[in-house]
C-alpha positions as CSV (number, residue, x, y, z in Angstrom):
1,M,0.0,0.0,0.0
2,N,1.6,3.3,-1.1
3,A,1.3,6.6,0.8
4,T,-1.7,7.8,-1.2
5,E,-3.7,4.7,-0.4
6,V,-2.7,5.0,3.3
7,R,-4.0,8.6,3.4
8,R,-7.2,7.5,1.7
9,A,-7.7,4.7,4.2
10,A,-6.8,6.8,7.3
11,P,-10.2,8.1,8.3
12,A,-11.8,4.6,8.1
13,A,-8.8,3.2,10.0
14,V,-9.2,5.7,12.8
15,L,-12.9,4.7,13.2
16,V,-12.0,1.0,13.1
17,L,-9.4,1.5,15.9
18,A,-11.9,3.6,18.0
19,I,-14.5,0.8,17.7
20,A,-12.0,-1.9,18.5
21,G,-10.7,0.0,21.5
22,A,-14.2,0.6,22.8
23,A,-15.0,-3.1,22.5
24,A,-11.8,-4.2,24.1
25,W,-12.5,-1.9,27.1
26,V,-16.2,-2.6,27.7
27,L,-16.7,-6.2,26.6
28,P,-14.7,-8.0,29.4
29,A,-16.6,-8.4,32.6
30,G,-15.4,-6.0,35.4
31,D,-16.1,-2.9,37.3
32,R,-16.0,0.4,35.4
33,P,-17.4,3.9,35.9
34,P,-21.1,3.5,35.2
35,L,-21.5,6.7,33.1
36,A,-18.5,5.9,30.8
37,E,-19.4,2.2,30.6
38,T,-23.0,2.8,29.6
39,L,-22.0,5.6,27.2
40,V,-19.4,3.4,25.4
41,W,-21.6,0.3,25.4
42,S,-24.7,2.1,24.0
43,L,-22.6,3.6,21.2
44,L,-21.2,0.1,20.6
45,V,-24.8,-1.2,20.4
46,M,-25.6,1.5,17.8
47,T,-22.5,0.5,15.9
48,A,-23.7,-3.1,15.9
49,F,-27.1,-2.0,14.5
50,A,-25.3,-0.1,11.8
51,G,-23.3,-3.3,11.0
52,W,-26.4,-5.4,10.7
53,G,-28.0,-2.6,8.6
54,G,-25.0,-2.8,6.3
55,V,-26.1,-6.4,5.6
56,V,-29.6,-5.3,4.6
57,A,-28.2,-2.4,2.5
58,F,-25.8,-4.7,0.7
59,A,-28.7,-7.1,-0.1
60,V,-31.1,-4.5,-1.4
61,A,-29.0,-1.5,-2.5
62,R,-25.5,-2.7,-3.1
63,D,-24.6,0.1,-5.5
64,E,-26.5,2.8,-3.7
65,R,-25.5,5.1,-0.9
66,V,-27.7,4.3,2.1
67,D,-27.2,6.9,4.9
68,L,-26.1,5.9,8.4
69,G,-29.6,6.6,9.9
70,L,-31.3,4.2,7.7
71,R,-28.6,1.6,8.2
72,V,-29.0,1.8,12.0
73,A,-32.8,1.6,11.7
74,W,-32.7,-1.3,9.3
75,G,-30.0,-3.1,11.4
76,A,-32.0,-2.7,14.6
77,S,-35.1,-4.0,12.8
78,L,-33.1,-7.1,11.6
79,V,-31.8,-7.7,15.1
80,C,-35.4,-7.4,16.3
81,S,-36.5,-10.1,13.9
82,L,-33.6,-12.4,14.9
83,G,-34.3,-11.8,18.6
84,G,-38.0,-12.9,18.1
85,L,-36.8,-16.0,16.3
86,L,-34.5,-16.9,19.2
87,M,-37.2,-16.3,21.8
88,V,-39.4,-19.1,20.4
89,P,-36.9,-21.9,21.5
90,A,-36.0,-19.8,24.6
91,L,-32.5,-19.0,23.2
92,M,-32.5,-15.2,23.4
93,N,-30.4,-15.1,26.6
94,R,-27.4,-13.1,27.7
95,A,-25.0,-15.0,25.5
96,A,-27.2,-14.6,22.4
97,A,-27.5,-10.9,23.1
98,L,-23.8,-10.5,23.4
99,L,-23.3,-12.5,20.2
100,L,-25.7,-10.2,18.3
101,V,-23.8,-7.2,19.4
102,D,-20.3,-8.7,18.8
103,A,-21.4,-9.9,15.3
104,G,-22.9,-6.5,14.5
105,V,-19.7,-4.7,15.5
106,L,-17.6,-7.0,13.3
107,L,-19.9,-6.4,10.4
108,A,-19.6,-2.6,11.0
109,I,-15.8,-2.9,10.9
110,A,-16.0,-4.9,7.7
111,E,-18.3,-2.3,6.1
112,L,-15.9,0.5,7.1
113,V,-13.1,-1.3,5.4
114,R,-15.1,-1.9,2.3
115,S,-16.4,1.7,2.2
116,R,-13.2,3.5,3.2
117,A,-13.4,5.7,0.1
118,R,-16.8,6.9,1.1
119,V,-15.7,7.5,4.7
120,R,-12.8,9.7,3.4
121,S,-15.2,11.5,1.0
122,A,-17.6,12.3,3.9
123,G,-14.7,13.6,6.1
124,R,-13.5,15.8,3.3
125,F,-17.0,17.2,2.8
126,V,-17.2,18.1,6.5
127,L,-13.8,19.9,6.4
128,R,-14.7,21.8,3.2
129,F,-18.0,22.9,4.8
130,A,-16.2,24.0,7.9
131,R,-13.7,26.1,5.9
132,R,-16.3,27.7,3.6
133,E,-19.1,28.2,6.2
134,R,-17.4,29.0,9.4
135,R,-20.3,30.6,11.1
136,L,-22.6,27.7,10.2
137,A,-19.9,25.3,11.2
138,V,-19.9,26.9,14.7
139,L,-23.7,26.7,14.8
140,F,-23.7,23.0,13.9
141,A,-20.9,22.4,16.5
142,V,-23.1,23.9,19.2
143,G,-26.0,21.7,17.9
144,A,-23.8,18.6,18.1
145,L,-22.9,19.6,21.7
146,V,-26.6,19.9,22.6
147,I,-27.3,16.5,21.1
148,A,-24.5,15.0,23.1
149,I,-25.9,16.5,26.3
150,H,-29.3,15.0,25.5
151,Y,-27.6,11.7,24.9
152,L,-25.9,11.8,28.3
153,A,-29.2,12.9,29.8
154,G,-30.9,9.7,28.7
155,I,-28.1,7.6,30.3
156,A,-28.1,9.5,33.5
157,E,-31.9,9.9,33.9
158,P,-32.5,7.9,37.2
159,H,-36.3,8.2,37.3
160,T,-38.3,5.2,36.3
161,N,-41.9,4.2,37.2
162,P,-42.3,1.9,40.2
163,Y,-45.9,1.2,39.1
164,D,-44.7,-0.2,35.7
165,D,-40.9,-0.7,35.5
166,D,-40.2,-2.0,39.0
167,I,-43.1,-4.5,39.2
168,A,-42.9,-5.7,35.6
169,Y,-40.8,-4.3,32.8
170,F,-37.4,-4.7,34.6
171,G,-38.4,-8.2,35.5
172,F,-39.1,-8.9,31.8
173,V,-35.6,-7.7,30.9
174,K,-33.9,-9.9,33.6
175,K,-36.1,-12.9,32.7
176,L,-35.2,-12.6,29.0
177,L,-31.5,-12.4,29.6
178,A,-31.7,-15.3,32.1
179,T,-34.1,-17.7,30.4
180,G,-34.0,-16.7,26.8
181,T,-37.7,-15.8,26.6
182,V,-40.5,-14.1,28.6
183,I,-43.3,-16.5,29.6
184,E,-45.7,-14.5,31.8
185,P,-49.3,-15.9,31.6
186,F,-50.4,-13.8,34.5
187,S,-49.0,-10.5,33.3
188,F,-51.2,-8.0,31.5
189,R,-48.2,-6.0,30.5
190,R,-46.7,-9.1,28.7
191,L,-50.1,-9.9,27.2
192,S,-50.4,-6.4,25.7
193,A,-46.9,-6.0,24.2
194,L,-45.0,-8.3,21.9
195,G,-41.7,-7.5,23.5
196,G,-39.5,-5.6,21.1
197,Q,-38.8,-2.8,23.6
198,T,-37.8,-5.4,26.2
199,L,-35.3,-7.0,23.7
200,F,-33.7,-3.7,23.0
201,V,-33.5,-2.6,26.7
202,A,-32.0,-6.0,27.5
203,M,-29.2,-5.5,24.9
204,V,-28.2,-2.2,26.7
205,W,-28.7,-3.8,30.1
206,L,-25.8,-6.2,29.3
207,R,-23.4,-3.5,30.5
208,S,-25.6,-1.3,32.5
209,A,-28.3,-1.7,35.2
210,A,-31.8,-0.6,36.2
211,P,-30.7,3.1,36.9
212,Q,-29.6,3.4,33.3
213,A,-32.7,1.7,31.9
214,N,-33.7,4.8,29.9
215,T,-30.6,4.6,27.8
216,F,-32.1,2.7,24.8
217,D,-35.2,4.9,24.4
218,R,-34.0,8.3,25.5
219,S,-30.4,8.1,24.2
220,I,-30.0,5.6,21.4
221,C,-33.4,6.3,19.8
222,F,-33.0,10.0,20.2
223,L,-29.7,9.9,18.4
224,L,-31.2,7.6,15.7
225,V,-33.9,10.3,15.1
226,V,-31.2,12.8,14.6
227,L,-29.3,10.6,12.1
228,L,-32.5,9.9,10.2
229,V,-33.1,13.7,9.9
230,L,-29.5,14.4,8.9
231,G,-29.4,11.7,6.2
232,H,-32.7,12.5,4.5
233,R,-32.7,13.1,0.8
234,S,-35.4,13.3,-1.8
235,R,-34.6,13.2,-5.5
236,G,-31.0,14.2,-4.5
237,R,-32.0,17.2,-2.5
238,R,-30.9,17.6,1.1
239,L,-32.3,19.8,3.9
240,S,-31.1,23.4,3.8
241,P,-29.2,24.6,6.9
242,L,-32.2,26.7,8.0
243,V,-34.6,23.7,7.9
244,L,-32.0,21.5,9.5
245,V,-31.5,23.9,12.4
246,A,-35.3,24.2,12.8
247,T,-35.7,20.4,12.9
248,L,-33.0,19.9,15.5
249,A,-34.5,22.7,17.6
250,L,-37.8,20.9,17.4
251,L,-36.2,17.7,18.6
252,V,-34.3,19.1,21.6
253,T,-37.3,21.1,22.8
254,T,-39.9,18.3,22.5
255,P,-40.8,17.6,26.2
256,F,-40.6,14.0,27.2
257,T,-44.1,12.9,28.4
258,G,-43.4,9.2,29.0
259,I,-43.9,7.8,32.5
260,N,-41.8,4.6,32.2
261,T,-39.3,2.8,30.0
262,A,-41.8,1.7,27.5
263,S,-41.6,2.9,23.9
264,W,-41.5,6.7,23.4
265,W,-38.5,7.9,21.4
266,S,-38.2,4.4,20.0
267,G,-41.7,4.8,18.4
268,I,-40.7,8.2,16.9
269,A,-37.4,6.7,15.6
270,F,-38.9,3.6,13.9
271,F,-42.0,5.4,12.5
272,L,-39.7,8.0,11.1
273,A,-37.6,5.2,9.7
274,L,-40.7,3.7,8.1
275,Y,-41.4,7.0,6.4
276,R,-37.8,7.4,5.3
277,T,-37.8,3.8,3.9
278,I,-40.9,4.5,1.9
279,S,-39.3,7.6,0.5
280,W,-36.2,5.6,-0.3
281,A,-38.3,3.0,-2.2
282,A,-40.1,5.8,-4.0
283,N,-36.9,7.4,-5.3
284,D,-36.2,4.3,-7.5
285,E,-39.1,2.3,-8.8
286,G,-36.8,0.2,-10.9
287,R,-35.5,-2.1,-8.1
288,A,-36.7,-5.7,-7.8
289,P,-39.9,-5.8,-5.8
290,W,-38.3,-7.9,-3.0
291,K,-35.5,-5.3,-2.5
292,N,-38.0,-2.6,-1.7
293,A,-40.2,-4.9,0.3
294,L,-37.4,-6.3,2.6
295,P,-36.5,-3.1,4.5
296,L,-40.1,-2.0,4.6
297,A,-41.2,-5.3,6.2
298,L,-38.3,-5.3,8.7
299,V,-39.0,-1.8,9.9
300,A,-42.8,-2.3,10.0
301,A,-42.5,-5.5,12.0
302,C,-40.0,-4.0,14.4
303,V,-42.1,-0.9,15.2
304,T,-45.1,-3.2,15.7
305,T,-43.3,-5.2,18.4
306,L,-42.6,-2.0,20.4
307,R,-46.2,-1.3,21.3
308,Q,-49.3,-3.4,20.4
309,N,-51.3,-0.3,19.4
310,Y,-48.7,0.6,16.8
311,L,-49.9,-2.2,14.6
312,P,-52.6,-0.4,12.7
313,V,-50.3,2.4,11.5
314,P,-48.0,0.3,9.2
315,V,-51.1,-1.5,7.9
316,F,-52.8,1.8,6.9
317,V,-49.5,3.3,5.6
318,F,-48.9,0.3,3.3
319,A,-52.5,0.2,2.2
320,A,-52.4,3.9,1.3
321,S,-48.9,3.9,-0.3
322,Y,-49.5,0.8,-2.5
323,G,-53.0,2.1,-3.3
324,F,-51.6,5.4,-4.6
325,R,-49.0,3.4,-6.6
326,L,-51.6,1.0,-8.1
327,W,-53.6,4.0,-9.1
328,H,-50.7,5.2,-11.3
329,Q,-49.5,1.9,-12.6
330,R,-52.6,-0.2,-12.8
331,T,-50.7,-3.3,-13.9
332,R,-50.4,-6.8,-12.5
333,R,-46.7,-6.3,-11.9
334,A,-47.6,-3.5,-9.5
335,L,-49.2,-6.1,-7.2
336,V,-45.9,-8.1,-6.8
337,E,-44.2,-5.7,-4.3
338,P,-47.3,-5.4,-2.0
339,L,-47.4,-9.2,-1.8
340,W,-43.7,-9.4,-1.0
341,T,-44.1,-6.7,1.7
342,A,-47.1,-8.4,3.3
343,G,-45.4,-11.8,3.2
344,L,-42.1,-10.6,4.6
345,T,-43.8,-8.5,7.3
346,I,-45.8,-11.5,8.5
347,A,-42.6,-13.6,8.4
348,C,-40.7,-11.1,10.5
349,L,-43.6,-10.8,13.0
350,A,-44.4,-14.6,13.1
351,P,-41.8,-15.5,15.8
352,W,-43.0,-12.7,18.1
353,L,-46.6,-13.9,17.6
354,V,-45.6,-17.4,18.5
355,A,-43.8,-16.2,21.6
356,S,-46.9,-14.3,22.5
357,W,-48.9,-17.5,22.1
358,Q,-46.4,-19.4,24.3
359,S,-46.9,-16.8,27.0
360,N,-50.5,-15.7,26.8
361,R,-52.3,-17.9,24.3
362,T,-52.9,-15.1,21.8
363,L,-51.4,-14.4,18.4
364,L,-52.8,-10.9,18.2
365,Y,-54.1,-9.2,21.3
366,P,-56.7,-7.7,21.6
367,I,-58.3,-9.3,18.5
368,M,-57.6,-12.7,20.1
369,A,-58.1,-12.3,23.9
370,G,-55.9,-15.2,25.0
371,T,-55.4,-15.0,28.8
372,F,-57.2,-11.7,29.1
373,N,-60.2,-11.4,31.5
374,R,-63.0,-10.1,29.3
375,A,-64.8,-8.8,32.4
376,L,-62.3,-6.1,32.7
377,A,-63.0,-4.2,29.5
378,L,-60.8,-1.2,28.5
379,S,-63.6,0.6,26.9
380,A,-66.0,3.0,28.7
381,S,-69.4,1.6,29.8
382,D,-71.2,4.8,28.8
383,W,-69.4,5.1,25.4
384,G,-71.1,7.2,22.8
385,F,-70.2,8.8,19.5
386,W,-69.9,12.3,20.8
387,R,-67.9,11.2,23.8
388,E,-65.4,9.5,21.4
389,V,-65.2,12.6,19.2
390,K,-64.5,14.7,22.3
391,L,-61.8,12.3,23.5
392,N,-60.2,12.4,20.0
393,V,-60.0,16.1,19.9
394,W,-59.0,16.4,23.6
395,T,-56.2,13.9,23.2
396,F,-54.9,15.5,20.0
397,L,-54.8,18.9,21.5
398,E,-53.5,18.0,25.0
399,G,-52.1,14.5,24.9
400,I,-49.4,15.2,22.2
401,P,-46.3,17.2,23.4
402,N,-46.3,19.6,20.4
403,R,-49.0,22.2,20.5
404,A,-48.3,23.1,16.8
405,V,-49.2,19.7,15.4
406,V,-52.3,21.0,13.6
407,F,-50.1,23.5,11.7
408,F,-47.8,20.8,10.4
409,I,-50.8,18.9,9.1
410,V,-51.9,22.1,7.3
411,A,-48.5,22.4,5.8
412,A,-48.7,18.8,4.6
413,A,-51.9,19.7,2.7
414,F,-50.0,22.3,0.7
415,L,-47.3,19.8,-0.4
416,R,-47.6,18.1,-3.8
417,E,-45.7,14.8,-4.0
418,R,-44.4,13.6,-7.3
419,E,-43.7,10.1,-6.2
420,Q,-46.2,7.4,-7.1
421,R,-46.2,6.1,-3.5
422,R,-47.0,9.5,-2.0
423,P,-44.8,8.8,1.1
424,L,-46.1,11.7,3.2
425,G,-49.7,11.3,2.2
426,A,-49.6,7.6,3.0
427,Y,-48.0,8.3,6.3
428,V,-50.6,11.0,7.2
429,I,-53.4,8.5,6.5
430,G,-51.6,5.8,8.5
431,A,-51.0,8.0,11.5
432,A,-54.7,9.3,11.4
433,G,-56.0,5.7,11.2
434,G,-53.8,4.6,14.1
435,F,-54.8,7.5,16.2
436,F,-58.6,6.9,15.7
437,A,-58.1,3.2,16.4
438,L,-56.2,3.9,19.6
439,V,-58.8,6.3,21.0
440,H,-61.6,3.9,20.1
441,G,-59.9,1.0,21.9
442,L,-58.9,3.0,25.0
443,N,-61.9,5.3,25.4
444,A,-62.0,4.7,29.1
445,G,-58.7,6.5,29.5
446,D,-57.7,10.2,29.8
447,P,-56.0,12.4,27.1
448,G,-52.6,12.3,28.9
449,N,-52.4,8.6,29.1
450,V,-54.0,7.9,25.7
451,G,-51.7,10.5,24.1
452,R,-48.6,8.7,25.3
453,Y,-49.5,5.7,23.1
454,A,-49.8,8.0,20.1
455,V,-46.7,10.1,20.6
456,G,-44.5,7.8,18.5
457,Y,-46.3,8.1,15.2
458,V,-47.7,11.7,15.7
459,I,-44.3,13.3,16.4
460,A,-42.8,11.2,13.6
461,L,-45.5,12.7,11.4
462,V,-44.4,16.2,12.4
463,L,-40.8,15.3,11.4
464,A,-41.9,13.7,8.2
465,V,-43.7,17.0,7.2
466,V,-40.6,19.0,8.0
467,L,-38.4,16.6,5.9
468,A,-40.9,16.7,3.0
469,A,-41.2,20.5,3.0
470,G,-37.5,21.0,3.4
471,T,-36.6,18.9,0.4
472,T,-39.4,19.9,-2.0
473,R,-38.3,22.1,-4.9
474,P,-39.8,25.6,-4.0
475,R,-40.8,26.5,-7.5
476,G,-44.5,27.0,-6.8
477,S,-46.3,29.1,-4.3
478,R,-47.8,26.0,-2.6
479,A,-44.3,24.6,-1.7
480,Q,-43.2,28.0,-0.4
481,V,-46.4,28.3,1.8
482,A,-45.8,24.8,3.2
483,L,-42.2,25.6,4.0
484,G,-43.2,28.9,5.6
485,I,-45.9,27.2,7.8
486,V,-43.3,24.5,8.9
487,L,-40.8,27.1,9.9
488,V,-43.3,29.3,11.8
489,A,-44.8,26.3,13.5
490,S,-41.4,25.1,14.5
491,A,-40.6,28.5,15.9
492,A,-43.9,28.6,17.8
493,H,-43.2,25.2,19.4
494,V,-39.7,26.3,20.4
495,L,-41.0,29.5,21.9
496,H,-43.7,27.6,23.8
497,E,-41.2,25.2,25.3
498,H,-38.2,27.4,25.9
499,A,-39.3,28.5,29.4
500,N,-38.8,24.9,30.6
501,L,-35.3,24.5,29.1
502,H,-33.3,25.9,32.0
503,R,-35.0,23.6,34.5
504,Y,-34.4,20.7,32.1
505,Y,-30.7,21.4,31.7
506,N,-30.2,22.0,35.4
507,R,-31.7,18.6,36.1
508,V,-29.6,17.0,33.4
509,F,-26.3,18.3,34.7
510,E,-27.2,17.3,38.2
511,H,-28.0,13.7,37.1
512,V,-24.9,13.4,35.0
513,E,-22.7,14.6,37.8
514,Q,-24.4,12.2,40.2
515,L,-23.8,9.2,37.9
516,A,-20.2,10.3,37.2
517,N,-19.5,10.3,40.9
518,Q,-20.9,6.8,41.6
519,S,-18.6,4.0,42.6
520,R,-17.0,1.8,40.0
521,S,-17.9,-1.3,42.0
522,R,-21.1,-2.9,40.8
523,E,-21.4,-4.5,44.3
524,A,-21.3,-1.2,46.0
525,R,-24.0,0.2,43.7
526,E,-26.4,-2.6,44.5
527,P,-29.4,-1.3,46.4
528,P,-30.1,-2.9,49.8
529,E,-33.3,-4.5,48.5
530,A,-31.2,-6.8,46.4
531,G,-30.0,-8.6,49.5
532,L,-33.5,-8.8,51.0
533,Y,-34.9,-10.4,47.8
534,G,-32.0,-12.8,47.7
535,R,-32.8,-13.9,51.3
536,L,-36.5,-14.3,50.3
537,Q,-35.6,-16.5,47.3
538,S,-33.2,-18.6,49.3
539,T,-36.2,-20.1,51.2
540,V,-37.6,-21.5,47.9
541,P,-35.9,-24.7,46.6
542,A,-34.2,-24.3,43.3
543,G,-36.3,-25.3,40.3
544,E,-39.6,-24.9,42.1
545,R,-42.4,-22.7,40.6
546,L,-42.7,-19.4,42.3
547,A,-45.5,-16.9,41.8
548,V,-44.8,-13.3,43.0
549,L,-46.6,-10.1,43.7
550,L,-43.7,-7.9,44.8
551,D,-42.7,-4.2,44.6
552,E,-39.3,-5.0,42.9
553,P,-39.3,-8.6,41.6
554,Y,-36.5,-7.8,39.2
555,H,-34.0,-8.4,42.1
556,L,-34.8,-12.1,42.0
557,D,-32.6,-14.7,40.3
558,W,-34.7,-15.7,37.3
559,R,-32.4,-18.7,36.6
560,K,-32.8,-20.3,39.9
561,N,-36.6,-20.7,39.8
562,P,-39.3,-20.6,37.1
563,I,-41.1,-17.4,38.2
564,W,-44.5,-16.1,37.3
565,N,-45.2,-12.4,37.9
566,L,-48.8,-11.6,39.0
567,D,-48.2,-7.9,38.5
568,M,-51.9,-6.9,37.8
569,P,-54.1,-9.7,39.2
570,G,-57.4,-9.9,37.4
571,Y,-56.4,-8.8,33.9
572,S,-54.6,-12.0,32.8
573,S,-54.5,-15.6,33.8
574,P,-54.5,-19.1,32.2
575,A,-57.7,-21.0,31.6
576,P,-60.1,-21.5,33.3
577,G,-59.2,-18.1,34.7
578,M,-58.2,-16.9,38.1
579,P,-61.3,-16.9,40.4
580,F,-62.2,-13.6,42.1
581,F,-64.9,-12.8,44.7
582,Q,-65.3,-16.5,45.5
583,G,-63.2,-16.9,48.6
584,S,-59.5,-17.7,49.2
585,E,-60.0,-21.5,48.9
586,K,-60.9,-21.2,45.3
587,L,-57.9,-19.0,44.6
588,E,-55.6,-21.4,46.4
589,S,-57.0,-24.4,44.5
590,Y,-56.5,-22.5,41.2
591,L,-52.9,-21.6,41.9
592,R,-52.1,-25.2,42.9
593,G,-53.7,-26.4,39.7
594,T,-51.4,-24.2,37.6
595,G,-48.3,-25.7,39.3
596,V,-47.7,-23.0,41.9
597,R,-46.5,-24.3,45.2
598,Y,-44.6,-21.2,46.5
599,L,-46.2,-17.8,46.7
600,A,-44.2,-14.6,47.5
601,Y,-45.9,-11.2,48.0
602,V,-45.6,-7.9,49.8
603,R,-48.0,-7.2,52.6
604,P,-50.4,-4.3,51.7
605,D,-49.3,-2.3,54.7
606,H,-45.6,-2.6,53.7
607,S,-45.9,-2.0,50.0
608,R,-44.2,1.2,48.9
609,Y,-46.5,1.9,46.0
610,H,-48.5,-0.4,43.8
611,Y,-49.9,-2.9,46.3
612,R,-51.1,-0.6,49.1
613,R,-54.6,-1.6,50.0
614,E,-55.7,1.9,51.2
615,Y,-54.5,3.3,47.8
616,W,-56.8,1.0,45.9
617,I,-59.7,1.7,48.3
618,G,-59.4,5.3,47.3
619,I,-59.3,4.3,43.6
620,L,-62.8,2.8,44.0
621,V,-64.1,6.4,43.6
622,D,-61.5,7.6,41.1
623,E,-62.7,9.5,38.1
624,M,-61.1,7.1,35.7
625,E,-63.3,4.2,35.0
626,I,-60.5,1.9,33.9
627,W,-59.0,1.9,37.4
628,R,-62.4,1.9,39.2
629,A,-63.1,-1.4,37.5
630,F,-59.8,-2.9,38.3
631,A,-59.5,-1.9,42.0
632,P,-62.0,-4.5,43.4
633,Y,-60.0,-7.3,41.8
634,L,-56.7,-6.3,43.4
635,I,-58.3,-5.7,46.8
636,D,-60.0,-9.1,46.7
637,F,-56.7,-10.7,45.7
638,M,-54.9,-9.0,48.6
639,D,-57.5,-10.2,51.1
640,S,-57.3,-13.7,49.7
641,L,-53.5,-13.7,50.1
642,A,-53.9,-12.8,53.8
643,A,-56.4,-15.6,54.3
644,I,-54.2,-18.1,52.5
645,T,-51.2,-17.1,54.6
646,A,-53.2,-17.7,57.8
647,R,-53.7,-21.3,56.8
648,H,-50.2,-22.2,55.4
649,K,-46.6,-22.4,56.5
650,V,-44.7,-19.1,56.2
651,L,-41.1,-19.6,55.0
652,F,-40.0,-16.0,55.0
653,D,-41.4,-12.9,56.6
654,D,-39.2,-9.8,56.7
655,R,-39.9,-6.1,56.1
656,G,-43.3,-7.0,54.8
657,L,-42.1,-9.6,52.2
658,V,-43.7,-13.0,52.7
659,V,-43.1,-16.5,51.2
660,V,-45.9,-19.1,51.7
661,D,-45.7,-22.8,51.0
662,L,-49.1,-23.8,49.6
663,E,-48.6,-27.5,50.4
664,E,-47.7,-27.2,54.1
665,A,-50.3,-26.2,56.6
666,R,-49.5,-24.2,59.7
């Protein structure tokens, strides 16, 4: 290799050495500073996604330039499909997760070596831009710093939801890494989600812990959204610096309204990736049908696994997109790609559906109820047409963390798309259909809670409008009006939210400093509850079935015992169904019939949050019907546990945590 070739390969070589050094530091087991460890590991996970995405890009667009954002999204979607496939035979454990990351990193390194000329070209473009546009370069450098701060903020954010994360979601992650799957027939949260978010959180958890559980959603997926924005092109046109700055300002000022580690930014990221992938397919109608269909199917299947209510959106998007295309082509050949897309999407989703059947006897909740208790309906008892209209409007106006959404939709109406697929029009139809379906299915909820489930595809819609307006050739007045509305709406959103920024950044720097000052020792960082739960589990023989109703069951060793989490008693249970309001003897007989001998629970007067009896007594008169209906079930279950405990041998009773042997009488 001569000197010229060395210079050309130098940028790629530097990146390869950085990736290899990061992997060598973080992969071996050991104690490391938690902030640095999670930062390096999360970036390594993103690198692995990019590596797997390179495989997809090589298969469908070998001679095209696929930007980094799409590669990461396609790769994460491929990993999601592989993870679902491994869950069916219970092989998606810690070793498998590490293997997926390691293999992805190696693929990314191989892609860097193969594309070293493109890496050098990208580096030269950045340097030329910095020399020619120094003021803009400084502005973008400040933007990069703000994005980095937001990335660290997600890692350092310590707040999770004890009513969701502690009692269920963290346990799912630990169970997946320990057993290779998540079989939870008594869990409503497992019933109502396929588990893609759990898989991704588990991949980050390999080198982090519960306090850094927000890393995947609030750091990795936030950065993925940024990459998808930066890489967007339409017919060769990129976003102008003005539109790019406006878009990034939108992102960093969007208030986080999530209340747990469930999908929020991940929904935005993968729905935006779906729009970007449709736009990519629309830019070249000459590809083989399967080449367009494969990335579309991967992303659609992945986003569906994140939240069950996301499913209608890709269905409506594909129906609209292919409908527009068929209207233009009207040939039999135009039917080939939709069939490929439908078949590949079903194939990518199938393992997740099988895993759902293994756990809760449903292939598609709520269409197939499975272990769900139909007596606890999620719809309002006094539902009516005008009430649903009101909830739709109220949720749209108050449940979405962008008060200017309606103006972005108006801007979309002014845009004329030349592509046969109408990517933006199809996505608007899909998001609207998903929103109406969500409100109809959860009409017993309130706008804040219902809106959280719609944030992913609605905020992605806002970004899609910005990308479409920013890359449309402004020859006509309609395009100029659309771009003007987008810029004004973006400015209005930023002005509306700027008052909260100083509080947000004060909190961010405080959290980052706290995490940076934590001990390197994992043992020293373990909360005292971990030892308490360890003592509790030591009273149960290894291999024996254990059913739990605990505040923090994720502290348990999921490899030692097959554990069933009862997190929301009443919503989900295997046939013939858990008996309620029939006395404790019936409940005890049912549990023994399902193979449960040992029962662990927290006494209602010692529970710190979810299982406090007096709390649920108050909920009986709560304004939200969905909780009023559930409260009697949990109260009855708590009372039955107390009666069962009075009849049977207690193996453990400390700080309100109790273990009962259902085979041994007192």
